[in-house]
Backbone as CSV, one residue per row, in Angstrom:
resi,resn,N_x,N_y,N_z,CA_x,CA_y,CA_z,C_x,C_y,C_z
1,ILE,38.500,114.182,5.772,37.694,115.311,5.575,37.091,115.424,4.157
2,ASP,36.163,115.256,3.454,35.430,115.163,2.186,35.467,116.709,1.472
3,GLY,35.215,117.806,2.092,34.892,118.783,1.731,33.972,119.109,2.433
4,ALA,33.068,118.221,2.797,31.641,119.365,3.746,31.924,120.067,4.936
5,LEU,33.068,119.828,5.321,33.293,120.513,6.646,34.890,120.635,6.411
6,SER,35.069,121.954,6.759,36.742,122.278,6.558,37.326,121.973,8.117
7,VAL,38.591,121.944,8.536,39.369,121.848,9.595,38.617,123.147,10.478
8,GLY,38.959,124.249,9.941,38.406,125.323,10.848,37.316,125.600,11.753
9,THR,36.142,124.834,10.356,34.811,124.709,11.118,34.578,123.846,12.241
10,PHE,35.447,122.903,12.236,35.419,121.418,12.772,35.748,122.057,14.205
11,GLN,37.041,122.761,13.932,37.787,123.213,15.577,36.801,123.865,15.937
12,ALA,35.879,125.037,15.243,35.169,126.091,15.929,34.029,125.466,16.553
13,PHE,33.277,124.377,15.799,32.480,123.786,16.499,32.812,123.182,17.751
14,PHE,33.718,122.619,18.183,34.090,121.974,19.778,34.517,123.092,20.502
15,GLN,35.212,123.970,19.806,35.413,125.374,20.626,33.962,125.619,21.193
16,TYR,33.373,125.707,20.486,32.005,126.785,20.732,31.214,125.578,22.073
17,VAL,31.603,124.363,21.453,31.007,123.292,22.664,31.173,123.347,24.051
18,ASN,32.441,123.561,24.160,33.292,123.806,25.265,32.912,124.986,25.986
19,GLN,32.895,125.781,25.089,32.808,127.197,25.965,31.108,127.289,26.522
20,SER,30.176,126.730,25.457,28.553,126.754,26.147,28.827,126.021,27.397
21,ALA,29.227,125.179,27.648,29.301,124.021,28.638,29.762,124.668,30.074
22,GLU,31.184,125.616,29.805,32.028,126.064,30.626,30.881,126.595,31.669
23,PRO,30.293,127.448,31.331,29.253,128.315,32.599,28.465,126.727,33.773
24,LEU,28.091,126.034,32.971,27.590,124.989,33.526,28.724,124.275,34.732
25,THR,29.714,124.090,34.143,30.883,123.683,35.372,30.893,124.290,36.252
26,GLU,31.448,125.650,35.874,31.879,126.625,36.898,30.035,126.784,38.006
27,GLY,28.832,126.767,37.422,27.862,126.274,38.381,27.772,125.468,39.129
28,ALA,28.240,124.272,38.795,28.181,122.925,39.568,29.604,123.542,40.638
29,TYR,30.667,123.665,40.449,31.732,124.491,41.455,31.279,125.491,42.546
30,MET,30.355,126.143,42.058,29.806,127.261,42.926,28.872,126.527,44.151
31,VAL,28.309,125.582,43.201,26.803,125.190,44.302,28.126,124.288,45.519
32,ASN,28.921,123.611,45.074,29.659,122.518,45.686,30.338,123.516,46.969
33,SER,30.893,124.648,46.399,31.478,125.691,47.554,30.469,126.365,48.151
34,MET,29.328,126.696,47.853,28.327,126.853,48.825,27.736,125.912,49.700
35,GLN,27.647,124.705,49.326,27.489,124.010,50.304,28.510,123.677,51.486
36,SER,29.937,123.600,51.022,30.906,123.295,51.821,30.732,124.598,53.062
37,ALA,30.418,125.597,52.174,30.428,126.989,53.142,29.589,126.984,54.128
38,LEU,28.077,126.417,53.899,27.288,126.391,54.920,27.835,125.311,55.981
39,ALA,28.181,124.256,55.395,28.730,123.293,56.435,29.244,123.486,57.245
40,SER,30.102,124.595,56.851,31.221,125.483,57.666,30.513,126.438,58.835
41,VAL,29.927,127.080,58.307,29.007,127.934,58.651,28.201,127.584,60.111
42,GLU,27.366,126.332,59.936,27.055,125.433,60.970,28.182,124.931,62.014
43,ARG,29.170,124.228,61.964,30.368,124.076,62.536,30.647,125.490,63.586
44,ILE,30.642,126.341,63.330,31.165,127.780,63.553,30.219,128.046,64.797
45,TYR,29.130,128.291,64.346,27.928,128.395,64.915,27.629,127.648,66.533
46,ALA,27.896,126.358,65.607,27.730,125.158,67.018,28.975,124.809,67.791
47,LEU,30.151,125.793,67.474,30.822,126.187,68.425,30.713,127.507,69.318
48,LEU,30.280,128.500,69.074,30.051,129.726,69.509,28.953,129.191,70.524
49,ASP,27.787,128.159,70.214,26.775,128.028,70.771,27.312,127.101,72.348
50,GLU,28.367,126.615,72.016,28.976,125.719,73.324,29.021,126.461,74.556
51,PRO,28.924,126.087,75.781,29.255,126.883,76.994,30.325,127.162,77.267
52,GLU,30.555,128.177,77.885,31.935,128.846,78.352,32.740,127.626,79.110
53,ILE,33.820,127.644,79.158,34.815,126.899,80.444,34.347,127.543,81.748
54,GLY,34.115,126.962,82.462,33.822,127.374,84.115,35.189,127.579,84.689
55,ALA,35.062,128.504,85.509,35.906,129.193,86.544,37.240,128.047,86.705
56,GLU,38.374,128.233,86.814,39.573,127.411,86.933,39.816,127.471,88.705
57,PRO,39.862,126.319,89.633,40.430,126.552,91.143,41.682,127.560,90.701
58,GLU,41.664,128.322,92.082,42.937,129.265,92.108,44.133,128.579,92.593
59,THR,43.928,127.733,93.470,45.261,126.554,94.299,44.928,125.233,93.446
60,ALA,46.215,124.533,93.452,46.287,123.211,93.454,45.344,122.552,94.133
61,ALA,44.854,121.242,93.713,44.062,120.192,94.619,45.295,119.397,95.503
62,LEU,46.304,119.351,94.744,47.145,118.320,95.267,48.500,119.301,95.484
63,THR,49.139,118.864,96.554,50.779,119.369,97.161,51.413,118.675,97.350
64,GLY,52.820,118.688,96.640,53.747,117.907,96.826,53.970,117.055,95.673
65,ARG,54.644,116.075,95.149,54.544,115.350,94.156,53.749,114.280,93.888
66,THR,52.919,114.455,93.097,51.944,113.333,92.477,52.472,111.922,92.708
67,GLU,51.540,111.443,93.118,52.032,109.765,93.198,51.446,108.866,91.814
68,GLY,50.899,109.210,91.180,50.320,108.966,89.928,48.915,107.692,90.124
69,ARG,48.018,107.735,90.981,47.192,107.006,91.007,46.097,107.555,90.396
70,VAL,45.465,106.712,89.344,44.385,107.402,88.723,43.323,106.233,88.711
71,GLU,42.215,106.922,88.914,40.715,105.943,89.142,39.624,106.991,88.365
72,PHE,39.114,105.788,87.381,37.971,106.392,86.618,37.224,105.559,87.768
73,ARG,35.842,106.370,87.903,34.933,105.767,88.873,33.443,106.105,88.166
74,ASN,32.905,104.918,87.315,31.478,104.981,86.893,31.430,105.876,85.903
75,VAL,32.411,106.281,84.865,32.515,107.692,84.180,31.415,107.471,83.043
76,ARG,30.676,108.690,82.806,29.849,108.289,81.765,30.170,109.913,80.717
77,PHE,30.038,109.420,79.557,30.534,111.028,78.846,29.677,110.407,77.343
78,GLY,29.270,111.602,76.760,28.834,111.638,75.195,29.207,112.659,74.478
79,TYR,29.567,112.912,73.452,29.736,113.979,72.599,28.524,115.349,72.505
80,THR,27.462,114.248,72.583,26.021,115.340,72.371,25.504,114.574,73.732
81,PRO,24.544,115.495,74.021,23.694,114.792,74.859,22.547,113.237,74.599
82,GLU,22.319,113.403,73.158,21.242,112.442,72.670,22.420,110.993,72.329
83,ARG,23.468,111.239,71.932,24.201,109.866,71.903,25.150,110.081,73.082
84,VAL,25.013,108.737,73.812,26.427,108.941,75.203,27.460,107.508,74.180
85,LEU,28.289,107.931,74.371,29.504,106.900,74.099,29.960,106.089,75.044
86,MET,30.023,106.721,76.222,30.866,105.876,77.241,29.993,105.913,78.538
87,GLU,29.950,104.553,79.104,28.749,104.241,79.906,29.343,103.525,80.921
88,ASP,29.343,104.136,82.544,30.280,103.178,83.683,31.296,102.631,83.346
89,ILE,32.580,103.649,82.947,33.676,103.053,82.616,34.207,103.109,84.109
90,SER,35.003,102.193,84.710,35.746,102.139,86.021,36.764,101.130,85.704
91,PHE,37.700,101.843,86.254,39.316,100.934,86.585,40.380,102.276,87.382
92,THR,40.928,101.344,87.749,42.031,101.741,88.799,43.546,101.621,88.226
93,ALA,44.518,102.823,88.031,45.880,102.526,88.094,46.628,102.978,88.987
94,HIS,47.714,102.085,89.610,48.344,102.406,90.563,49.424,102.831,90.609
95,PRO,49.909,103.503,91.090,51.391,104.452,90.953,52.353,103.741,90.134
96,GLY,52.772,103.719,89.249,54.259,102.953,88.627,53.570,101.927,87.306
97,GLN,52.265,101.711,87.487,51.856,100.808,86.753,51.404,101.391,85.105
98,LYS,51.878,100.255,84.046,51.788,100.427,82.561,50.352,100.191,82.403
99,ILE,49.744,100.801,81.727,48.430,100.581,81.601,48.164,100.751,80.162
100,ALA,47.682,99.544,79.658,47.607,99.531,77.931,46.276,99.662,77.323
101,VAL,45.868,100.720,76.440,44.591,101.105,76.041,44.486,100.475,74.442
102,VAL,43.515,99.038,74.254,43.823,98.611,73.228,42.281,98.457,72.222
103,GLY,42.348,98.700,71.145,40.916,98.551,70.368,41.110,98.869,68.940
104,SER,40.214,98.406,68.391,40.203,99.129,66.908,40.200,100.116,66.572
105,THR,40.077,101.261,65.042,39.625,102.554,65.247,38.586,102.570,65.511
106,GLY,38.191,103.617,66.498,36.892,104.392,66.965,36.441,103.701,68.194
107,ALA,37.385,102.737,68.628,36.918,102.425,69.665,36.583,103.012,71.145
108,GLY,37.392,104.443,70.788,37.366,105.062,71.889,38.504,105.335,72.664
109,LYS,39.760,104.865,72.395,40.727,105.128,72.814,41.402,106.610,73.150
110,THR,41.220,106.858,72.167,41.778,108.519,72.294,41.005,109.493,73.255
111,THR,39.690,109.049,73.003,38.272,110.108,73.790,38.731,109.599,75.407
112,LEU,39.327,108.327,75.580,39.734,108.084,77.025,40.722,108.870,77.448
113,ILE,41.748,109.074,76.965,42.541,109.996,77.248,42.623,111.500,77.302
114,ASN,41.388,112.017,76.444,41.180,113.181,76.176,40.127,113.506,77.537
115,LEU,39.662,112.518,78.126,38.872,112.543,79.340,39.804,112.609,80.435
116,LEU,40.657,112.151,80.598,41.819,111.942,81.452,42.430,113.582,81.082
117,MET,42.798,113.826,80.400,43.642,115.141,80.300,42.458,116.400,80.486
118,ARG,41.345,116.096,80.537,40.239,117.207,80.938,39.944,118.174,79.500
119,PHE,40.267,117.417,78.271,40.266,118.054,77.302,38.621,117.774,76.772
120,TYR,38.054,117.343,77.550,36.312,116.902,77.746,35.898,116.934,79.366
121,GLU,34.856,117.376,79.391,34.331,116.874,81.150,33.374,115.661,81.112
122,VAL,33.706,115.082,81.922,32.698,113.693,82.114,31.338,114.062,82.321
123,ASP,30.258,113.807,81.689,28.999,113.966,82.049,28.467,113.032,83.295
124,GLY,29.251,112.298,83.943,28.612,111.635,85.004,30.024,111.008,85.610
125,GLY,29.663,110.419,87.145,31.353,109.890,87.861,32.214,110.897,87.889
126,ALA,33.176,110.233,88.163,34.725,111.154,88.498,35.842,110.259,87.906
127,ILE,36.554,111.223,87.897,38.071,110.778,87.480,38.854,111.678,88.609
128,LEU,39.442,110.554,89.137,40.488,111.409,90.470,42.024,110.674,90.362
129,LEU,42.744,111.916,90.428,43.996,111.656,90.706,44.559,111.553,92.001
130,ASP,45.013,110.668,92.402,45.600,110.229,94.010,44.770,110.975,94.747
131,GLY,43.092,109.855,94.597,42.108,110.297,95.209,40.889,111.501,94.973
132,VAL,41.694,112.129,94.789,40.924,113.795,94.263,40.316,113.675,93.013
133,ASP,39.031,114.486,92.935,38.481,114.522,91.771,39.201,115.778,90.663
134,THR,39.685,115.277,89.422,40.252,116.145,88.590,39.420,117.408,88.410
135,LYS,38.398,117.879,88.934,37.345,118.699,88.214,37.676,119.950,89.542
136,THR,38.224,119.512,90.390,38.837,120.340,91.316,40.280,120.934,91.352
137,MET,40.688,120.612,90.120,41.960,121.263,89.860,42.051,121.867,88.655
138,SER,42.956,122.922,88.515,42.781,123.771,87.141,43.660,122.565,86.090
139,ARG,43.242,122.998,84.918,43.665,122.167,83.802,44.970,122.080,83.259
140,SER,45.399,123.652,83.591,46.731,123.730,83.515,47.887,123.050,84.374
141,TRP,47.415,123.215,86.145,48.077,122.112,86.894,47.847,120.954,86.341
142,LEU,46.658,120.214,86.163,46.996,118.908,85.871,47.787,118.581,85.022
143,ARG,47.498,119.392,83.627,48.320,118.707,82.599,50.140,118.761,82.645
144,SER,50.250,119.639,83.624,51.596,120.311,83.646,51.858,118.670,84.404
145,HIS,51.393,117.954,84.951,51.914,116.564,85.453,51.933,115.266,84.618
146,PHE,51.548,115.752,83.308,51.423,114.862,82.349,52.507,115.067,80.993
147,GLY,53.105,113.792,80.855,53.856,113.857,79.595,53.717,113.322,78.195
148,MET,53.462,113.843,77.194,52.717,112.732,75.848,53.531,112.987,75.040
149,VAL,53.914,111.751,74.599,54.523,110.934,73.230,53.606,110.533,72.155
150,LEU,53.348,111.391,71.541,51.930,111.012,70.376,52.815,110.448,68.819
151,GLN,51.823,109.929,68.466,51.989,109.517,67.221,52.860,110.868,66.122
152,ASP,52.058,112.118,66.030,52.368,113.076,65.474,53.381,113.944,66.618
153,THR,54.486,114.123,66.180,55.613,114.750,66.717,55.946,116.151,66.633
154,TRP,55.667,117.401,67.465,56.392,118.820,67.208,57.261,118.942,67.587
155,LEU,57.856,119.593,66.842,59.413,120.559,66.954,58.887,121.917,65.956
156,PHE,59.750,122.512,67.181,59.440,124.314,66.669,60.600,124.805,65.969
157,GLU,60.365,125.679,65.461,61.540,126.865,64.800,62.567,127.319,66.132
158,GLY,63.588,126.653,65.779,64.228,127.128,66.963,65.789,125.712,66.818
159,THR,66.345,126.198,67.885,67.490,125.332,68.364,67.112,123.562,68.640
160,ILE,67.658,122.488,68.869,67.916,121.487,69.457,67.417,121.576,70.716
161,ALA,68.295,122.653,71.433,68.334,122.707,72.699,66.888,123.360,73.101
162,GLU,66.499,123.990,72.578,65.271,124.809,72.620,64.285,124.057,72.804
163,ASN,64.422,123.086,71.586,63.099,122.267,71.394,63.099,121.212,72.912
164,ILE,63.876,120.651,72.917,64.319,119.867,73.917,63.742,120.485,75.686
165,ALA,64.148,121.400,75.539,63.914,122.187,76.708,62.490,122.972,76.724
166,TYR,61.453,122.753,75.944,60.275,123.031,75.663,59.459,123.600,76.687
167,GLY,59.375,122.014,77.516,58.739,122.052,78.551,59.160,122.638,79.645
168,LYS,60.252,123.160,79.996,61.274,123.788,81.187,62.204,124.643,80.592
169,PRO,61.778,125.541,80.399,62.730,127.000,79.534,63.765,127.234,80.357
170,ASP,63.767,126.971,81.742,64.968,127.218,82.464,66.004,126.180,82.784
171,ALA,65.794,124.930,81.945,66.625,124.084,82.169,68.405,124.424,81.785
172,THR,69.378,123.824,82.285,70.428,124.371,81.933,71.048,123.263,80.995
173,ARG,72.236,123.692,80.422,72.951,122.732,79.022,72.956,120.991,79.912
174,GLU,73.387,121.107,80.891,73.678,119.767,81.360,72.618,119.359,81.418
175,GLU,71.185,119.461,82.165,70.072,118.712,81.878,69.656,118.430,80.937
176,ILE,69.853,119.640,79.651,69.103,119.089,78.468,69.878,118.201,78.062
177,VAL,71.418,118.007,77.712,72.124,116.993,77.677,71.864,115.420,78.081
178,ALA,71.694,115.672,79.331,71.401,114.177,80.234,70.070,113.588,79.665
179,ALA,69.108,114.519,79.703,67.801,114.200,79.000,67.939,113.471,77.677
180,ALA,68.684,114.150,76.385,68.938,113.370,75.168,69.852,112.263,75.694
181,LYS,70.699,112.056,76.245,71.240,110.814,76.829,70.161,109.699,77.095
182,ALA,69.219,110.071,78.033,68.496,109.328,78.310,67.434,108.903,77.428
183,ALA,67.151,109.691,76.535,66.473,109.638,74.992,67.389,108.753,74.106
184,ARG,68.194,108.426,74.376,69.441,107.907,73.352,69.294,108.368,72.179
185,VAL,69.571,109.708,72.184,69.528,111.044,70.742,70.310,111.674,71.173
186,ASP,71.238,111.931,72.294,72.552,112.222,72.103,73.457,111.896,71.037
187,PHE,73.752,111.027,70.781,74.873,110.620,69.651,74.140,111.268,67.864
188,PHE,72.920,111.207,67.835,72.609,112.007,66.654,72.487,113.419,66.555
189,VAL,72.508,114.068,67.932,72.630,115.267,68.031,73.704,116.250,67.725
190,ARG,75.200,115.147,68.071,76.373,115.603,67.962,76.797,115.588,66.725
191,THR,76.111,114.896,65.911,76.540,114.826,64.139,75.662,115.768,63.776
192,MET,75.025,116.753,63.705,74.492,117.968,63.343,75.596,118.798,63.445
193,PRO,75.223,119.590,62.694,76.583,120.640,62.417,76.894,121.656,63.501
194,LYS,76.287,122.165,64.284,76.073,122.745,65.057,75.541,121.966,66.603
195,GLY,75.562,121.174,66.739,75.602,119.902,67.909,73.777,120.329,68.350
196,TYR,73.603,120.753,69.444,72.737,121.637,70.140,72.240,122.665,69.739
197,ASP,73.185,123.354,69.434,72.647,124.775,68.756,72.458,124.762,67.389
198,THR,72.228,123.329,66.816,71.742,123.232,65.338,69.901,124.153,65.575
199,VAL,70.059,124.823,64.588,68.612,125.479,64.166,67.623,124.208,63.327
200,LEU,66.538,123.857,63.941,65.303,123.473,63.103,64.077,124.331,62.624
201,GLY,63.873,124.286,61.076,63.139,125.128,60.504,61.520,124.301,60.825
202,ASN,60.956,125.102,60.546,59.356,124.589,60.335,59.179,123.168,60.125
203,ASP,59.945,122.934,58.956,59.759,121.539,58.298,60.644,120.465,58.726
204,THR,61.411,120.818,59.184,62.763,119.581,59.949,62.997,118.558,58.931
205,GLU,62.824,118.844,57.680,62.923,117.666,56.169,64.867,117.013,56.662
206,ASN,65.273,117.848,57.680,66.659,117.193,57.995,66.898,116.110,59.123
207,ILE,65.770,115.841,59.229,65.424,115.043,60.614,64.616,113.997,60.074
208,SER,64.777,112.442,60.367,63.835,111.753,60.453,62.706,111.371,61.437
209,VAL,61.634,110.670,60.818,60.480,110.589,62.030,60.972,109.984,63.383
210,GLY,61.796,109.363,63.285,62.435,108.383,64.425,63.316,109.123,65.114
211,GLN,63.901,110.388,64.611,64.534,111.223,65.213,63.905,112.268,65.877
212,ARG,62.864,112.676,65.118,62.019,114.014,65.909,61.325,112.902,67.179
213,GLN,60.794,111.380,66.779,60.259,110.776,67.900,61.275,110.819,69.073
214,LEU,62.612,110.535,69.136,63.540,110.833,70.187,63.973,111.822,70.535
215,LEU,63.873,113.026,70.123,63.747,114.510,70.827,62.541,114.383,71.382
216,THR,61.512,114.026,71.274,60.258,114.453,71.933,60.037,113.757,72.771
217,ILE,61.204,112.775,72.912,60.759,111.435,74.460,62.025,112.609,75.219
218,ALA,63.160,113.021,74.514,64.006,113.863,75.543,63.265,114.786,76.054
219,ARG,62.314,115.518,75.286,61.697,116.907,76.065,60.803,116.359,77.388
220,VAL,60.147,115.194,76.945,59.336,114.674,78.118,60.381,114.347,79.351
221,VAL,61.456,113.580,79.356,62.415,113.141,80.330,63.151,114.394,81.209
222,LEU,62.869,115.377,80.021,63.563,116.784,80.996,62.452,117.292,81.813
223,SER,61.234,117.188,81.214,59.931,117.652,82.208,59.710,117.186,83.422
224,ASN,59.990,115.824,83.323,59.891,114.868,84.721,58.742,114.387,85.113
225,PRO,57.792,114.256,84.348,56.129,114.346,84.644,55.897,112.899,85.462
226,ALA,54.878,113.116,86.472,54.670,111.992,86.887,53.754,110.853,86.485
227,LEU,53.101,111.090,85.642,52.583,110.433,84.637,52.732,110.446,83.272
228,LEU,52.686,109.646,82.159,52.713,109.594,80.787,51.519,109.030,80.200
229,ILE,51.563,109.697,78.789,50.628,109.197,77.721,51.194,108.769,76.624
230,LEU,51.561,107.294,76.452,52.455,107.113,74.889,51.488,106.397,74.092
231,ASP,51.507,106.906,72.413,50.904,106.534,71.491,51.741,106.092,71.060
232,GLU,52.133,104.772,70.356,53.039,104.071,69.659,53.035,104.533,68.440
233,ALA,53.958,104.833,67.916,54.349,105.476,66.912,55.545,105.364,66.078
234,THR,55.802,103.722,65.812,57.087,102.739,65.490,56.573,102.358,64.043
235,SER,55.371,102.638,63.307,55.249,101.574,61.894,56.051,102.634,60.937
236,SER,56.879,103.787,61.064,57.110,104.280,59.772,58.631,104.478,60.363
237,VAL,59.717,103.539,60.895,60.990,104.030,61.017,61.272,102.736,60.760
238,ASP,62.644,102.506,60.692,63.913,101.250,60.453,63.561,100.655,62.099
239,THR,63.992,99.299,61.724,63.922,98.582,62.889,64.757,99.037,64.066
240,ARG,66.065,99.361,63.547,67.072,100.218,64.520,66.592,101.129,65.157
241,THR,65.654,102.086,64.752,65.265,103.237,65.053,64.484,102.782,65.981
242,GLU,63.721,101.977,65.738,62.406,101.798,66.603,62.792,100.786,67.904
243,MET,63.889,100.052,67.698,64.485,99.635,68.884,64.853,100.614,70.361
244,GLU,65.729,101.675,69.406,65.803,102.652,70.223,64.774,103.770,70.786
245,ILE,63.792,103.238,69.948,62.558,104.323,70.609,61.815,103.452,71.815
246,ASN,61.946,102.198,71.744,61.338,101.304,72.460,62.195,101.292,73.846
247,ARG,63.615,101.374,73.872,64.126,101.425,74.686,64.245,102.478,75.335
248,ALA,64.199,103.966,74.641,64.180,105.079,75.476,62.856,105.213,76.359
249,MET,61.267,104.652,75.713,60.336,104.490,76.358,60.243,103.811,77.544
250,ASN,60.729,102.764,77.763,60.838,101.859,78.618,61.525,102.495,79.696
251,ALA,62.850,102.842,79.473,63.402,103.881,80.653,62.632,105.333,81.314
252,LEU,61.812,106.123,79.866,60.754,106.962,80.853,59.811,106.452,81.452
253,MET,59.226,105.024,81.118,57.948,104.761,81.785,58.329,104.151,83.466
254,GLU,59.515,104.077,83.694,60.053,103.026,84.899,59.739,104.368,85.744
255,ASN,59.076,103.623,87.026,58.455,104.209,88.152,57.598,105.377,87.815
256,ARG,56.622,105.645,86.642,55.812,106.482,86.126,54.434,105.701,85.786
257,THR,53.120,106.204,86.125,52.146,105.845,85.843,51.962,105.629,84.534
258,SER,51.966,105.027,83.233,51.701,105.172,82.136,50.689,104.528,81.720
259,PHE,50.045,105.652,80.362,49.185,104.860,79.420,49.617,104.585,78.384
260,VAL,49.514,103.434,77.641,50.136,103.165,76.589,48.642,102.867,75.285
261,ILE,48.340,104.048,74.168,47.384,103.451,73.148,48.512,102.786,72.140
262,ALA,48.091,101.271,72.363,49.047,100.372,71.619,47.816,99.720,70.274
263,HIS,48.960,99.554,69.278,48.482,99.068,67.894,48.869,97.776,67.846
264,ARG,50.258,97.574,68.572,50.562,96.304,68.342,50.945,95.699,69.848
265,LEU,50.135,94.483,69.556,49.930,93.677,70.989,50.816,93.245,71.523
266,SER,52.401,92.863,70.697,53.288,92.282,70.963,54.403,93.142,72.186
267,THR,53.860,94.399,72.168,54.835,95.652,73.105,54.166,95.745,74.253
268,ILE,52.652,95.122,74.495,52.191,95.658,76.064,51.853,94.288,76.618
269,VAL,52.583,92.967,76.277,52.303,91.827,77.030,52.506,91.902,78.349
270,ASP,53.777,92.510,79.012,54.051,92.944,80.479,53.237,94.342,80.932
271,ALA,52.020,94.800,80.301,51.505,95.903,80.812,50.714,95.186,82.243
272,ASP,50.661,95.936,83.322,49.858,95.857,84.533,48.490,95.597,84.326
273,LEU,48.060,96.257,83.595,46.777,96.262,83.116,46.249,96.334,81.681
274,ILE,45.461,95.503,80.885,44.858,96.042,79.450,43.551,96.246,79.660
275,LEU,43.614,97.453,79.178,41.871,97.784,78.735,41.556,97.574,77.524
276,VAL,40.388,96.378,77.135,40.090,96.449,75.441,39.005,97.262,75.207
277,MET,38.852,97.779,74.058,37.852,99.063,74.301,36.837,98.451,72.755
278,GLU,36.059,98.994,72.619,34.951,98.969,72.043,33.543,99.531,71.887
279,ASN,33.480,100.552,70.819,32.548,101.520,70.912,32.487,102.485,72.239
280,GLY,33.321,102.652,72.659,33.356,103.594,73.628,33.379,102.932,74.943
281,ASN,33.436,101.598,75.208,33.209,100.965,76.660,34.161,100.130,76.477
282,ILE,34.858,99.680,77.501,35.517,98.602,78.374,35.138,97.278,78.189
283,ILE,35.257,96.594,77.252,34.779,95.210,77.212,35.557,93.891,77.894
284,GLU,36.742,94.542,77.924,37.561,93.499,78.995,38.453,94.094,79.617
285,GLN,39.287,93.715,80.710,40.361,94.029,81.144,41.233,93.451,82.375
286,GLY,42.390,93.823,82.201,42.928,92.419,83.440,44.396,92.459,82.387
287,LYS,45.401,91.332,82.559,46.806,91.093,82.324,46.470,90.279,81.208
288,HIS,47.502,90.113,80.210,47.994,89.417,79.321,47.639,87.843,79.205
289,ARG,48.227,87.398,80.385,47.509,86.039,80.140,46.391,85.441,80.448
290,GLU,45.952,86.781,81.420,44.711,86.251,81.953,43.467,86.838,80.812
291,LEU,43.948,87.407,79.695,42.782,87.844,78.665,43.064,86.798,77.790
292,VAL,44.295,86.442,77.261,44.261,85.283,76.243,43.855,83.924,76.673
293,LYS,43.695,83.652,78.263,43.189,82.273,78.667,41.813,82.315,78.730
294,ALA,40.779,83.618,78.522,39.539,84.076,78.447,39.025,83.820,77.415
295,ASN,40.403,83.766,76.411,39.633,83.270,74.874,38.390,84.302,74.411
296,GLY,38.604,85.809,74.958,37.366,86.791,74.384,37.947,87.987,73.484
297,PRO,37.457,89.048,73.203,37.795,89.771,72.413,39.499,90.182,71.955
298,TYR,39.733,90.089,73.393,41.131,90.418,73.194,42.400,89.444,72.759
299,ALA,41.702,88.002,73.074,42.671,87.129,72.205,42.330,86.885,70.840
300,GLN,41.219,87.144,70.390,41.053,87.146,68.861,41.869,88.333,68.315
301,LEU,42.188,89.422,68.972,42.862,90.289,68.147,44.058,89.988,68.472
302,TYR,44.658,89.327,69.421,46.109,88.918,69.338,46.334,88.035,68.742
303,TYR,45.383,86.972,68.740,45.445,86.181,67.701,45.737,86.312,66.089
304,SER,45.093,87.206,65.993,44.957,87.948,64.380,46.221,88.526,63.876
305,GLN,46.794,88.973,64.814,48.135,89.783,64.533,49.078,88.490,64.251
306,PHE,49.286,87.865,64.580,50.244,86.630,64.775,49.992,85.412,64.127
307,ALA,48.691,85.612,63.289,48.304,84.297,62.400,49.216,84.595,61.235
């Protein structure tokens, strides 16, 4: 500084510049907030405009033990009337079969499962369970016959025993322990301070991802469903825990109709039926060897993972 501009004047100049620009910055933030709010309001009104869920049947459409035969018969579905996502989806899963659903992100794998569980209603065709249209069944009855092990595992605030018995509140301690042993998580539980009476918080920071997965499997074992929906979730666990999860899942799938959303094709080469999805539709279906021999989209996807 040569005397033409003092330090105080220099500092004051930039202070005033920053202060003069602050209203513009705040205005930009307000505009962005208003745009976000308007988008949220549009979604809220769109939800309010959705038709009400129809009346549920008062009695179950099936009596006795569900066999687990699932048929998609010419199913058609779209999230909006203008855009059809699925067109003429047809396949049959026989009791006790392992059905693998593969495809890239956004191919429609989750949508297929959501339709099976009646989270959405089909626009055409029918989904049958043991030969009966699922629309004639109450949602609660239908979903009670499915066991789900998803990528996102949910444990609740309460004891480990209460978490395992979530799907069967009247379960005895012997049943809970047997389910934990079947899910290969009993040893871990017994290392906890109070065993099955150890209280889990909402964060469950003291439990690893793999252990949460095994506890979720134990919960499904205890509920003893006729059908299973499994979403592979072993990418973030160590090799040993992954092996335990795979063994527990294989035991869980035995003699149950199972739908597996597969991300690694090496885990579903033994599937009874593989559904290859793309843009909401099934572009190939068959067994592993058949699809590899056909040298179609499944073969390309399979070889890309082992290149």
